[in-house]
N, C-alpha and C positions, 0 to 999 in steps of 0.2 A: 475491508474497502467497501464502498457502496457504489458511487458513480464518479469517484475522482481519482486523480493520480495514476497509479499503475494498472487499474482495472481495464481489462481489454473488453472491447465490445465483441459480440458474437461473430461479427465479420471480420474482425482484425486477424491478420496472420500472427501465428505464434512463432515468432523468429527465434533463432538460436540465442540472440542476445536477451530476449524476453525470458526465455527458459532459463538460461543462466542466472539471470536476476531473481527469478522466483526460487530456483533451486537454492541459491545462496541464502536468500532470506529464510526459507524454510529450514536450511541447516542451522542458522543462528537461533531461530526460535525454539529448536528442539532441546536446546539447553541454554535458556536465556541467563541464567546466573553466570555460567561460564563464559558466555559470549557477550556479556553486558556491554562492554565498551564498544565494540564493533556493531552491535545491534543498536545501540543509541545513535551511533554515527549514521546507520542506515535509516533511522527514522527522520533524519534531516533531509533526506532525499525526497524531492516533490512528488515522486511517484508512490511514497509511502506517508509522508506527512499529512495529517488531517488539516484540510484548510480551516480558516477562520469561520467560514460558514458552509453549511451543507444543506442539500435539499431534503426536507423531511416529507417523504412520499405519503405519509399518514395524513399530515396536514396540508400537503400540497403547497408548501412554501420554503423559502430560503429560511435558515435558522442559525443563530450564532452557536458555536460550540463551546 
């Protein structure tokens, strides 16, 4: 992540729900071949899915991905 989806801001509270989400995602990515189907499903979640455009901080502009 950069600045979209599940990325928390420094002042955002780290809730039990957020912790559980990130814990599950890390478990799945520890063995992506074994967990491919569930991991692929997780990547459809807006908190994980890369949007069509992201902000490029180097170029200081939105860019298509």
